[in-house]
C-alpha positions as a Markdown table, in Angstrom:
| # | Residue | x | y | z |
|---|---|---|---|---|
| 1 | Met | 200.8 | 52.3 | 90.9 |
| 2 | Lys | 202.5 | 49.5 | 92.4 |
| 3 | Thr | 200.5 | 46.9 | 94.3 |
| 4 | Leu | 200.8 | 47.0 | 98.5 |
| 5 | Trp | 199.7 | 43.4 | 99.3 |
| 6 | Thr | 197.7 | 43.5 | 103.3 |
| 7 | Pro | 196.0 | 40.3 | 103.4 |
| 8 | Trp | 195.7 | 40.2 | 106.9 |
| 9 | Arg | 192.8 | 43.3 | 106.3 |
| 10 | Met | 190.6 | 40.0 | 104.7 |
| 11 | Asp | 189.7 | 39.1 | 108.8 |
| 12 | Tyr | 188.2 | 42.7 | 108.8 |
| 13 | Ile | 186.6 | 42.6 | 105.6 |
| 14 | Asn | 184.9 | 38.9 | 105.9 |
| 15 | Asn | 184.1 | 39.6 | 110.0 |
| 16 | Lys | 182.4 | 43.0 | 108.6 |
| 17 | Ala | 180.5 | 41.4 | 105.2 |
| 18 | Ser | 179.4 | 38.3 | 107.6 |
| 19 | Gly | 177.7 | 40.4 | 109.8 |
| 20 | Lys | 180.1 | 38.7 | 112.8 |
| 21 | Ser | 179.8 | 41.1 | 116.1 |
| 22 | Cys | 181.3 | 44.6 | 115.9 |
| 23 | Phe | 185.5 | 44.6 | 117.1 |
| 24 | Phe | 184.5 | 47.4 | 119.5 |
| 25 | Cys | 182.3 | 44.9 | 121.2 |
| 26 | Ala | 184.8 | 42.3 | 121.3 |
| 27 | Ala | 186.2 | 41.1 | 124.4 |
| 28 | Pro | 183.5 | 42.4 | 126.8 |
| 29 | Asp | 184.5 | 40.9 | 129.8 |
| 30 | Leu | 187.9 | 42.3 | 129.7 |
| 31 | Ala | 189.9 | 45.1 | 131.1 |
| 32 | Tyr | 192.3 | 44.9 | 128.0 |
| 33 | Ser | 193.5 | 42.2 | 125.6 |
| 34 | Ala | 196.6 | 42.3 | 123.5 |
| 35 | Glu | 194.6 | 40.3 | 120.7 |
| 36 | Asp | 191.8 | 42.8 | 119.7 |
| 37 | Leu | 194.0 | 45.4 | 120.8 |
| 38 | Ile | 191.9 | 46.7 | 123.4 |
| 39 | Leu | 194.2 | 49.0 | 125.7 |
| 40 | Tyr | 191.0 | 49.9 | 128.1 |
| 41 | Arg | 188.0 | 48.9 | 128.8 |
| 42 | Asp | 185.3 | 49.8 | 131.2 |
| 43 | Gln | 181.4 | 50.2 | 131.6 |
| 44 | Leu | 181.3 | 53.5 | 129.7 |
| 45 | Leu | 184.0 | 53.4 | 127.5 |
| 46 | Val | 186.4 | 51.3 | 125.2 |
| 47 | Val | 189.8 | 52.6 | 123.9 |
| 48 | Leu | 192.0 | 50.3 | 121.3 |
| 49 | Met | 194.7 | 50.7 | 118.7 |
| 50 | Asn | 193.5 | 50.7 | 115.0 |
| 51 | Arg | 194.7 | 47.4 | 113.8 |
| 52 | Phe | 195.1 | 49.6 | 110.3 |
| 53 | Pro | 196.6 | 53.3 | 111.9 |
| 54 | Tyr | 197.1 | 56.2 | 109.8 |
| 55 | Ala | 200.3 | 57.0 | 111.9 |
| 56 | Asn | 202.0 | 54.8 | 115.1 |
| 57 | Gly | 199.7 | 55.0 | 117.9 |
| 58 | His | 196.7 | 55.2 | 115.9 |
| 59 | Leu | 193.6 | 55.1 | 118.9 |
| 60 | Leu | 189.9 | 54.5 | 118.5 |
| 61 | Val | 187.9 | 55.5 | 122.0 |
| 62 | Ala | 184.1 | 54.5 | 121.7 |
| 63 | Pro | 181.6 | 54.2 | 124.3 |
| 64 | Ala | 181.0 | 50.4 | 125.3 |
| 65 | Arg | 177.4 | 50.5 | 124.6 |
| 66 | His | 176.9 | 49.7 | 120.8 |
| 67 | Val | 175.6 | 52.7 | 119.6 |
| 68 | Ala | 175.8 | 54.8 | 116.3 |
| 69 | Asp | 174.9 | 58.9 | 116.5 |
| 70 | Ile | 176.1 | 61.1 | 118.9 |
| 71 | Gly | 173.1 | 61.8 | 120.0 |
| 72 | Glu | 172.2 | 58.7 | 121.7 |
| 73 | Leu | 175.0 | 59.0 | 124.0 |
| 74 | Thr | 174.1 | 59.2 | 127.9 |
| 75 | Ala | 175.8 | 62.1 | 129.7 |
| 76 | Glu | 177.6 | 60.1 | 132.1 |
| 77 | Glu | 179.0 | 58.4 | 128.6 |
| 78 | Ser | 179.8 | 61.5 | 126.9 |
| 79 | Asn | 182.0 | 63.0 | 129.8 |
| 80 | Ala | 183.5 | 59.7 | 130.2 |
| 81 | Leu | 184.8 | 60.1 | 126.4 |
| 82 | Ala | 185.4 | 63.7 | 126.4 |
| 83 | Ala | 187.6 | 62.5 | 129.8 |
| 84 | Met | 189.0 | 60.1 | 128.0 |
| 85 | Leu | 190.3 | 61.8 | 124.9 |
| 86 | Thr | 192.3 | 63.9 | 127.2 |
| 87 | Arg | 194.0 | 61.2 | 128.9 |
| 88 | Cys | 195.0 | 59.3 | 125.4 |
| 89 | Thr | 196.5 | 62.8 | 124.2 |
| 90 | Gly | 198.3 | 62.9 | 127.6 |
| 91 | Ile | 199.4 | 59.1 | 127.1 |
| 92 | Leu | 200.3 | 59.0 | 123.6 |
| 93 | Arg | 202.8 | 62.7 | 124.8 |
| 94 | Arg | 204.4 | 60.9 | 126.8 |
| 95 | His | 205.4 | 57.9 | 125.2 |
| 96 | Leu | 205.5 | 59.1 | 121.9 |
| 97 | Gln | 206.0 | 62.4 | 121.7 |
| 98 | Pro | 204.1 | 63.8 | 118.7 |
| 99 | Asp | 204.4 | 67.4 | 117.6 |
| 100 | Gly | 200.5 | 67.4 | 117.3 |
| 101 | Phe | 197.3 | 65.6 | 117.1 |
| 102 | Asn | 194.4 | 65.0 | 114.5 |
| 103 | Ile | 191.4 | 63.9 | 117.1 |
| 104 | Gly | 188.0 | 63.2 | 114.8 |
| 105 | Leu | 184.4 | 61.2 | 114.5 |
| 106 | Asn | 182.9 | 60.3 | 111.2 |
| 107 | Leu | 179.3 | 60.1 | 111.6 |
| 108 | Gly | 178.1 | 57.9 | 109.1 |
| 109 | Glu | 179.0 | 56.6 | 106.8 |
| 110 | Val | 179.0 | 58.7 | 104.0 |
| 111 | Ala | 181.0 | 60.8 | 106.5 |
| 112 | Gly | 183.7 | 58.2 | 106.0 |
| 113 | Ala | 182.9 | 56.0 | 109.1 |
| 114 | Gly | 184.8 | 52.6 | 108.6 |
| 115 | Val | 182.3 | 51.4 | 111.1 |
| 116 | Ala | 179.1 | 53.3 | 111.4 |
| 117 | Ser | 177.2 | 51.7 | 113.6 |
| 118 | His | 179.6 | 52.0 | 116.6 |
| 119 | Leu | 180.3 | 55.6 | 117.1 |
| 120 | His | 184.0 | 56.2 | 117.6 |
| 121 | Trp | 186.8 | 58.9 | 118.1 |
| 122 | His | 190.2 | 58.9 | 116.1 |
| 123 | Ile | 193.2 | 60.3 | 118.1 |
| 124 | Val | 196.4 | 60.1 | 115.0 |
| 125 | Pro | 199.1 | 61.2 | 116.5 |
| 126 | Arg | 201.6 | 63.4 | 114.2 |
| 127 | Trp | 205.2 | 64.5 | 113.9 |
| 128 | His | 206.4 | 66.7 | 111.9 |
| 129 | Gly | 207.5 | 65.6 | 108.7 |
| 130 | Asp | 205.4 | 62.3 | 109.6 |
| 131 | His | 205.0 | 61.0 | 106.0 |
| 132 | Asn | 207.8 | 61.5 | 103.8 |
| 133 | Tyr | 208.0 | 60.6 | 100.2 |
| 134 | Met | 207.1 | 57.1 | 100.3 |
| 135 | Thr | 203.1 | 58.5 | 101.1 |
| 136 | Val | 203.6 | 60.8 | 97.9 |
| 137 | Leu | 205.2 | 59.2 | 95.3 |
| 138 | Ala | 204.5 | 54.9 | 95.9 |
| 139 | Glu | 200.9 | 55.8 | 98.4 |
| 140 | Val | 202.0 | 53.8 | 100.5 |
| 141 | Arg | 202.3 | 54.9 | 104.4 |
| 142 | Thr | 205.3 | 54.0 | 106.8 |
| 143 | Ile | 205.1 | 53.1 | 110.5 |
| 144 | Pro | 207.9 | 53.2 | 112.5 |
| 145 | Glu | 206.6 | 51.0 | 115.2 |
| 146 | His | 204.7 | 47.8 | 115.3 |
| 147 | Ile | 201.7 | 47.5 | 116.9 |
| 148 | Asn | 202.5 | 45.5 | 119.0 |
| 149 | Asn | 205.5 | 47.0 | 120.4 |
| 150 | Thr | 203.4 | 50.9 | 120.9 |
| 151 | Phe | 200.6 | 47.9 | 122.1 |
| 152 | Ala | 202.9 | 47.2 | 124.9 |
| 153 | Arg | 204.3 | 50.2 | 125.6 |
| 154 | Leu | 201.0 | 51.8 | 126.2 |
| 155 | Leu | 199.3 | 49.8 | 128.0 |
| 156 | Pro | 200.5 | 50.5 | 131.5 |
| 157 | Asp | 198.9 | 54.0 | 131.3 |
| 158 | Phe | 195.4 | 52.5 | 130.5 |
| 159 | Gln | 195.7 | 50.2 | 133.8 |
| 160 | Pro | 194.3 | 51.3 | 137.3 |
| 161 | Arg | 197.2 | 52.0 | 139.4 |
């Protein structure tokens, strides 16, 4: 297998190892932040782009409050999160025209949660044939648009009108 160097991931690894604050909790006073890839934040929830996406437009939707378990959510938080998942798929459909979505929650570290201490859903746009031979032969994903460009395209739809 060939090595694909990803030195930008060291920031994530070092922050996780050092116990620095959760990236879902970063910039709590800002409605959005290009630096933190936050598309939307209010008192109940936060939407941000996955810095290490499985596909172009990979979003993370989480409660604003730092909670680890779905059973800890209030009814208001649950309703806001469900509505935002629907809103996010509409925004992604409008801008990226995917053929489908993977939407999921990994609850707990053993279930695959990379950040088990802060509950979050993944929304991954999918296209017919979106993972080409690179994934099969080289175990490398190709993302067709830079994350900063996708952020700029999606951000206006997350802001109040």
